[in-house]
C-alpha positions in Angstrom: 94.0 154.2 158.2 91.7 155.8 160.7 92.9 157.8 163.7 92.2 156.3 167.0 90.6 159.6 168.0 87.9 159.3 165.4 86.6 155.7 165.9 84.4 154.7 168.8 86.2 152.7 171.5 83.8 150.7 173.6 85.3 150.3 177.1 83.6 147.3 178.8 83.7 145.9 182.3 81.8 142.9 183.6 81.3 141.7 187.2 80.8 137.9 187.3 80.0 135.1 189.6 83.3 133.5 189.0 86.3 133.3 186.7 85.2 130.7 184.1 83.0 132.0 181.2 81.6 128.6 180.6 80.5 127.8 184.1 79.9 131.3 185.5 77.7 134.2 184.5 77.7 138.0 184.2 75.9 139.7 187.0 76.7 143.3 186.0 77.9 144.9 182.7 78.9 148.4 181.7 79.9 149.9 178.4 81.5 153.4 178.2 82.1 154.7 174.6 84.9 157.2 174.0 85.3 159.1 170.7 87.1 162.2 169.8 88.8 162.4 173.2 85.7 162.3 175.4 83.1 159.9 176.8 80.0 160.1 174.5 77.9 157.2 175.8 77.4 155.1 178.9 75.3 152.0 179.6 75.2 149.8 182.6 72.8 147.1 183.9 72.6 144.7 186.8 71.8 141.2 185.5 70.2 138.3 187.3 72.8 135.5 186.8 70.5 132.7 188.1 73.5 131.5 190.0 74.7 131.8 193.6 77.1 134.6 194.2 80.1 133.5 196.4 80.6 135.4 199.6 84.1 136.8 198.6 82.6 138.2 195.3 79.7 139.7 197.2 82.2 141.4 199.6 84.4 142.6 196.8 81.7 144.0 194.6 78.9 144.8 197.0 76.5 142.9 194.8 74.4 140.6 197.0 72.3 137.7 195.9 69.2 139.7 196.8 70.3 142.6 194.5 71.1 140.2 191.7 67.8 138.5 192.0 66.1 141.8 191.1 68.4 142.4 188.1 67.3 142.4 184.5 67.2 139.2 182.4 70.2 138.5 180.2 68.0 138.1 177.2 66.8 141.7 177.8 70.2 143.2 178.2 72.5 141.4 175.8 70.7 142.5 172.6 71.5 146.1 173.6 75.2 145.1 174.2 75.2 143.5 170.7 73.9 146.7 169.2 76.5 148.8 170.9 79.3 146.5 169.8 78.0 146.7 166.2 78.8 150.5 166.0 80.7 151.1 162.7 84.5 150.9 163.0 84.2 150.2 166.8 87.0 148.8 169.0 86.3 146.6 172.0 88.5 147.6 175.0 88.8 146.3 178.6 91.4 145.9 181.3 92.5 142.3 180.7 90.3 142.2 177.6 90.2 138.4 177.1 88.3 138.0 180.4 85.6 140.4 179.6 85.3 139.4 175.9 85.1 135.6 176.8 82.1 136.3 179.1 80.3 138.5 176.6 80.9 136.2 173.7 79.6 133.2 175.7 76.6 135.1 176.9 75.7 136.1 173.3 76.1 132.5 172.1 73.8 131.2 174.8 71.1 133.5 173.5 71.8 132.7 169.8 72.7 136.4 169.2 75.3 137.2 166.6 78.9 137.7 167.9 80.4 140.8 166.2 83.8 140.6 164.6 85.5 143.5 166.5 89.1 144.4 167.2 90.1 144.0 170.8 92.3 146.4 172.8 93.7 145.6 176.2 94.4 148.5 178.5 96.4 146.3 180.8 98.8 145.4 178.0 99.1 149.1 177.2 99.9 149.9 180.9 102.7 147.3 180.9 104.3 149.0 177.9 104.0 152.7 178.8 103.9 153.0 182.6 106.8 152.6 185.0 107.7 149.0 185.7 107.4 149.5 189.5 103.7 150.6 189.2 101.0 147.9 189.7 98.9 147.5 186.7 95.4 146.9 188.1 92.6 149.3 187.5 92.8 151.0 190.9 96.6 151.5 190.7 96.6 152.9 187.1 93.7 155.2 187.9 95.5 156.4 191.1 98.6 157.1 189.0 96.6 159.5 186.8 94.7 161.1 189.8 91.4 159.5 188.6 88.9 158.9 191.4 86.9 155.7 191.0 83.3 156.0 192.2 82.1 152.4 193.1 85.3 150.4 192.7 84.7 146.8 191.6 81.3 147.8 190.1 81.0 147.6 186.4 80.3 151.3 185.6 82.8 152.7 188.1 85.6 150.5 186.7 84.6 151.0 183.1 84.6 154.8 183.4 88.0 154.8 185.2 89.4 152.6 182.5 88.0 154.9 179.8 89.6 157.9 181.5 93.1 156.4 181.8 92.8 155.0 178.2 92.4 158.6 177.0 95.6 159.4 178.9 97.3 156.4 177.2 96.2 157.6 173.8 97.7 161.1 174.4 101.0 159.5 175.5 101.1 157.1 172.6 100.5 160.0 170.1 103.0 162.4 171.7 105.8 160.0 172.8 105.5 156.9 170.6 104.4 158.5 167.3 101.3 156.2 167.2 98.3 157.8 165.5 96.2 155.1 163.9 94.1 152.2 165.1 96.3 149.7 163.3 99.4 151.0 165.0 97.6 151.0 168.3 96.5 147.4 168.0 100.0 146.3 167.0 101.6 148.2 169.8 99.7 146.4 172.6 101.4 143.1 171.5 104.8 144.6 170.9 107.7 143.2 173.0 108.2 145.3 176.0 111.3 147.5 175.4 114.0 147.7 178.1 115.4 151.2 177.5 115.9 152.2 181.1 116.9 155.7 182.3 120.6 155.7 183.0 121.6 156.7 186.6 124.0 159.3 185.2 121.1 161.2 183.6 119.1 161.1 186.9 122.1 162.4 188.9 122.6 165.4 186.5 119.1 166.7 187.0 118.1 165.5 190.5 118.3 169.0 192.0 116.0 170.4 189.4 113.6 167.5 189.8 113.3 168.1 193.6 112.4 171.8 193.0 109.8 171.3 190.3 106.4 172.9 191.2 103.2 170.9 191.1 101.6 173.4 188.6 100.9 173.6 184.9 103.7 174.8 182.6 106.2 173.9 179.9 109.5 172.3 180.2 112.6 172.2 178.0 115.2 169.4 178.0 118.8 170.7 177.2 122.0 168.8 176.2 125.5 169.5 177.5 125.9 172.4 175.1 122.6 174.0 176.2 120.8 173.1 173.0 117.1 172.4 173.4 116.3 168.7 172.7 112.6 168.6 173.6 109.8 170.9 174.7 106.7 169.6 176.4 103.7 170.8 178.4 102.3 169.5 181.7 99.3 169.9 183.9 101.7 169.1 186.8 105.3 169.8 186.1 106.7 167.8 189.0 104.7 164.7 188.1 105.3 164.8 184.4 109.0 165.6 184.2 109.9 163.1 186.9 108.4 160.3 184.8 111.4 160.6 182.5 113.9 160.0 185.3 112.3 157.5 187.6 114.4 154.5 188.5 113.2 151.6 186.4 111.3 153.8 184.0 110.8 152.2 180.5 110.8 154.5 177.5 110.4 154.1 173.8 113.7 154.2 171.9 113.3 157.8 170.8 112.7 159.1 174.4 115.4 156.9 175.8 117.9 158.4 173.4 116.8 161.9 174.4 117.0 161.2 178.2 120.6 160.0 177.8 121.6 163.4 176.4 119.8 165.5 179.0 122.1 167.7 181.1 119.7 170.3 182.3 116.0 171.1 182.5 114.3 174.5 182.2 110.7 175.1 183.0 108.1 177.9 183.1 104.9 178.0 185.2 102.0 179.1 183.1 99.1 179.1 185.5 96.8 176.9 183.5 97.0 174.0 181.0 95.5 176.2 178.2 98.4 178.7 178.6 100.9 175.8 178.6 99.4 174.4 175.4 99.6 177.7 173.6 103.2 178.4 174.8 104.3 174.8 173.9 103.0 175.1 170.3 104.7 178.5 169.7 108.0 177.3 171.2 108.1 174.1 169.2 107.5 176.0 165.9 110.0 178.6 166.8 112.8 176.4 168.0 112.1 173.1 166.2 113.8 170.8 168.8 115.4 167.6 167.6 113.1 165.2 169.6 109.8 167.0 169.0 108.1 165.3 166.0 107.7 168.0 163.4 104.3 166.9 162.2 102.9 166.2 165.6 100.3 168.8 166.7 97.6 168.9 169.3 94.9 166.5 168.6 92.4 168.0 166.1 88.6 168.0 166.0 87.0 168.3 162.5 85.3 171.5 161.3 82.8 172.6 158.7 84.2 174.8 155.9 82.2 177.4 154.0 84.0 178.8 151.0 82.8 182.4 151.4 85.1 183.6 148.6 83.1 181.7 146.0 80.2 183.4 144.3 78.0 180.4 145.2 79.5 179.2 148.5 79.2 175.5 149.4 79.6 173.7 152.7 81.9 170.7 153.4 83.6 169.0 156.3 87.3 169.6 156.9 89.8 167.7 159.1 91.6 170.9 159.9 91.7 174.7 159.3 93.9 175.9 156.4 95.0 179.3 155.2 92.4 179.7 152.5 90.2 182.6 153.6 87.2 180.3 154.1 84.9 180.4 157.2 85.1 177.5 159.5 82.5 176.2 162.0 83.0 173.8 164.9 84.8 171.9 166.2 82.9 168.6 166.1 83.6 165.4 167.9 84.5 163.3 164.9 84.7 163.4 161.1 81.6 161.1 160.9 79.4 163.5 162.8 80.8 166.5 160.9 79.8 164.8 157.7 76.3 164.1 159.1 75.9 167.8 160.1 76.8 168.7 156.5 74.2 166.3 155.2 71.6 167.9 157.6 72.5 171.4 156.2 72.3 170.1 152.6 68.8 168.6 153.2 67.5 171.6 155.1 68.9 174.6 153.2 69.4 173.5 149.7 73.1 174.4 149.3 74.7 173.1 146.2 76.7 169.8 146.4 78.6 170.1 143.1 82.3 170.9 143.5 83.1 172.8 140.3 83.1 176.6 140.0 79.6 177.6 138.8 79.1 179.4 135.5 75.3 179.8 135.4 73.7 179.3 132.1 70.0 179.0 131.1 71.0 176.2 128.7 72.4 174.0 131.5 70.4 171.0 132.7 69.8 170.9 136.5 71.2 167.9 138.3 69.5 165.2 140.4 69.6 167.3 143.6 67.3 169.9 142.0 64.9 167.1 141.0 64.6 166.0 144.6 64.2 169.6 145.8 67.6 169.8 147.6 69.1 172.5 145.4 67.6 175.6 143.7 69.8 175.0 140.6 71.6 178.4 140.4 73.8 176.7 137.8 70.8 176.7 135.4 69.7 180.2 136.5 66.5 178.8 138.0 67.7 180.3 141.3 69.3 183.7 141.3 72.6 184.4 143.1 70.8 186.7 145.6 68.3 183.9 146.5 71.1 181.4 146.8 73.1 183.7 149.1 69.9 184.1 151.3 70.0 180.3 151.7 73.6 180.5 152.6 72.8 183.2 155.2 70.1 180.9 156.7 72.6 178.1 156.9 75.1 180.3 158.7 72.3 181.5 161.1 71.6 177.8 161.8 75.3 177.1 162.5 75.4 180.2 164.7 73.0 178.7 167.2 69.4 179.2 165.9 67.8 175.8 165.2 64.7 177.4 163.7 62.6 174.3 164.6 65.0 172.0 162.7 65.9 169.9 165.8 62.2 169.3 166.5 61.6 168.2 162.9 64.6 165.8 163.1 63.4 164.3 166.3 60.0 163.6 164.8 61.7 162.1 161.7 63.9 159.9 164.1 60.8 158.6 165.9 59.1 157.7 162.5 62.2 155.8 161.4 62.3 153.9 164.7 58.6 153.0 164.5 59.1 151.8 160.9 61.9 149.5 162.3 64.5 151.4 160.2 66.9 151.4 163.2 70.0 152.3 161.2 68.4 155.5 159.9 67.1 156.3 163.4 70.5 155.9 164.9 72.0 158.2 162.3 69.4 160.9 163.1 70.0 160.4 166.8 73.7 161.0 166.3 73.0 164.2 164.3 70.6 165.4 167.0 73.2 164.8 169.7 75.9 166.8 167.9 73.6 169.6 166.8 72.3 170.0 170.4 76.0 170.6 171.3 75.9 173.5 168.9 72.8 174.9 170.5 73.4 174.2 174.2 74.3 177.8 175.0 71.5 180.1 176.2 72.2 182.9 173.7 72.8 182.6 170.0 76.6 182.3 169.9 78.5 181.9 166.6 80.2 178.6 166.1 82.3 180.3 163.4 85.9 179.8 164.4 87.1 183.0 163.0 84.2 185.0 164.6 84.9 183.5 168.0 85.1 186.4 170.5 85.2 185.1 174.0 86.8 185.7 177.4 88.0 182.6 179.3 88.5 182.7 183.0 90.3 179.8 184.7 91.6 179.0 188.2 95.4 179.5 188.1 97.7 179.2 191.1 96.0 177.1 193.8 98.4 178.5 196.5 98.0 182.1 195.6 94.4 181.8 194.7 94.7 183.6 191.3 92.9 183.3 188.0 94.1 183.4 184.5 92.2 185.4 181.9 92.3 184.9 178.1 90.9 187.4 175.7 90.1 185.7 172.4 89.5 187.9 169.4 88.4 186.2 166.1 89.6 182.8 167.4 93.1 184.1 168.3 94.7 184.9 171.6 94.7 188.7 172.0 95.7 188.9 175.7 96.5 186.6 178.5 97.3 187.4 182.1 97.2 186.0 185.7 95.4 188.3 188.2 94.0 188.3 191.7 90.4 188.9 192.8 91.2 192.4 194.1 93.1 193.5 191.0 92.1 196.8 189.4 89.9 195.8 186.4 89.7 199.2 184.8 92.3 198.5 182.1 90.5 195.2 181.3 87.3 197.1 180.7 89.2 199.5 178.3 90.7 196.4 176.6 87.3 194.9 176.1 86.0 198.1 174.4 89.1 198.3 172.1 89.1 194.6 171.2 85.5 193.8 170.8 83.4 196.9 170.3 84.6 198.8 167.2 81.4 200.9 167.0 78.1 201.5 168.8 76.4 198.8 166.7 77.7 196.0 168.9 80.6 193.5 169.0 83.0 193.2 166.1 82.4 190.6 163.4 85.7 190.5 161.5 85.8 189.7 157.8 87.6 186.4 157.3 91.2 187.1 156.3 94.1 184.8 155.5 96.2 183.8 158.5 99.7 182.6 158.9 100.4 179.0 160.1 101.0 180.1 163.7 97.6 181.8 163.9 95.9 178.8 162.4 97.5 176.5 165.0 96.6 178.8 167.8 92.9 178.9 166.6 92.9 175.1 166.5 94.3 174.8 170.0 91.8 177.3 171.5 88.7 175.9 169.7 89.6 172.3 170.6 90.3 173.3 174.2 86.9 175.1 174.5 85.2 172.1 172.9 86.6 169.7 175.6 86.4 172.0 178.6 83.3 174.2 178.2 81.6 172.4 181.0 84.3 173.2 183.6 85.5 176.6 182.5 84.0 180.1 182.8 83.6 181.4 179.3 82.0 184.7 178.5 80.7 185.0 174.9 80.9 188.5 173.6 78.1 188.1 171.1 74.7 189.4 172.1 76.2 191.2 175.1 76.4 195.0 175.4 79.8 196.4 176.5 78.4 197.3 179.9 76.9 193.8 180.4 80.2 192.2 179.5 82.1 194.5 181.9 79.7 193.7 184.8 79.8 189.9 184.2 83.6 189.9 183.9 84.0 191.9 187.1 81.5 189.7 189.0 83.2 186.5 187.8 86.7 187.7 188.9 85.5 188.9 192.3 83.5 185.8 193.0 85.9 183.1 191.7 87.5 182.5 195.1 86.3 183.4 198.5 89.7 184.4 199.9 91.8 185.5 196.9 94.7 187.7 197.7 96.3 190.2 195.4 98.6 188.7 192.8 102.3 189.0 193.8 104.7 190.9 191.6 106.5 187.8 190.4 103.4 186.9 188.4 103.7 190.0 186.2 106.2 188.2 183.9 103.5 185.7 183.0 101.4 188.3 181.2 101.6 188.3 177.4 99.7 189.8 174.6 99.7 190.0 170.8 98.6 192.6 168.3 95.2 192.1 166.8 
C-alpha cells in the first residue's frame, strides 16, 4: 500500500455559473498537485462558460461576464485537465469533492473526453473528523485556523492553493495522531463515523493554569500523568495553539488521544527557538523515554534517497526509502520514490554503472549481459572493463550527484523535445519529471554535495520574535554538531574558532569525512535535518561549507548574523540554557 506522501494528490477548485452540473458551466478551474509534502505543480485557467453569470456570483468571485467572455474555450482547457487527472496513482481532492467532481465529469463528457477512474478525497469530510466541532468547516475558516492567508478568495487558484496547504496539515495530523499512513487508510477515514470522544472537563481544569501561560513560540511539550510519568511528547510551531487543541471544550479526538487526555495531570514544555530545534529535540526525547502514547514506529516523514554501496569493489547505485546503518553513501533527499528511481535510471543511462545485484567476481570466461550489448555497462564482470576504469565512472556519477550536470540536463531537454515532437508524450513526461528533480539538485550556485553524510552546512533561522534573536545550527557530516540561540551583537569569535575546528581539518579545504557506520540516533537526526533542508531551503539561510575558504565562511556568517534583524538586541541570559552541542 502506497504512502499518501508519495502519490500525487490533485487538489481542484472550480468556480461555476451555478450549482447544477447539468445546467450550469465551469467559468474557472485550478489544479494544485501536492506530492512528498509540497506543492509541485499549479494550473489555472479562466473559461468562457457561454452562459450569463448571475450578479451574486460575480460579486462573490469577482469574475464578470466581460472577463469570462475573454476566457479560453472549454475544449482547449479540459484536455489538459484530463491529462493532469491521468497522472499515475493520482488522487482527486477538493473541499466538498462531489461538487467539483460532478462539474469536471460533466464537462469531460460534453467534449467526449475520457473520464478517468480516480479515487476522490474530500477535505471537508476530513475537517469534520479532525478539527474542533465549534470551528466552521468552509475553506476560509479552515485556512484561518492554520494561519493560511488566501490570496484571491473565491477564485479557483486561491482556494485550491489554500486547500492544498491545509490538506498537508491534515496529513501530518492523520499520520501523527491517528496512525494513518497509506492512501487506502486515508480514503476509508474520510467516511468513518465521527467519533465523540470529548475532552473531559476535569482534564481541562487540571491544566488550565499551564494552558494560559503557554508561549506562542516553537518548542516541545510533555503530557504527564498523576504520578509524573510522561505519557506523550510532541513538538509545535506554536506551543499555545498546539497544546490547547487537546483541551478545547467540544474538541473531538481519536480514541488513542482521548485516552491520553483523560490521564493528563500536568504539562511540561520547553521553548526551542525554531521548529527545526523542536523536531530534533522531540526525536531524541521520544527515543530516550519511549512514552506510552507515542507510536514507537512513527518517525518524521521521510523523503527517499539514492544509495551508493561504496564498500563494494564495484559500487552500484539504487534508490532507498530511508538511511540505514550500513556504511553506504546516501544522496538526496528526493520528493518521491518514483522520482528517485527515475534519477537512478538517468545515472544508469549516462554513466554505465552496473545494474546487476550480485557480488562481482570478474572472469574472462563470463558472458556480458544485455546492458553491455546496449552500451549501458562496461562489463567489469567479464573483465572487459577494469576496476580502475569502472571506479572512474563511479567518480563521474558522484560528481554529477554533487552538483555538476556536465551538460547532461541540456541533452535530456533535447531528448524530451524529440519525444514530444514524435508524440511520445508519456516518455516526454517522464523526462520532464527527471529534469525537474535534477534541476533541484543543481539549483545552488556552487557545486554543493548532495551526499547526506558529506553535508557540511550552517543554518541560520529567526528564533524569538520578541527578543529578535537567531538560532544557528552547525551541521557536520549530516549531523548536528552545535546549536545555539544568539543575538545580532553577540561576540562571534568563538563561532569562528568552531568553524575551523569542525570543518577545516587542514589547509587543503573543508573536511570530507569517510563514511562510517552510525547509531540509530545519528541516522534519525540526519534524516530530520536533510528532510527539513529539502522542504525549507527557499526560506532559510543556509551556508554551504563546500567551495568556501575559512575566511569567506567567517565573513558570510558574520554578515548574515549582523544583518538578520535591523534592531536585534543582545540575547538575554535565560537563553543560554537553550544552547546544546554534541561531540563530532
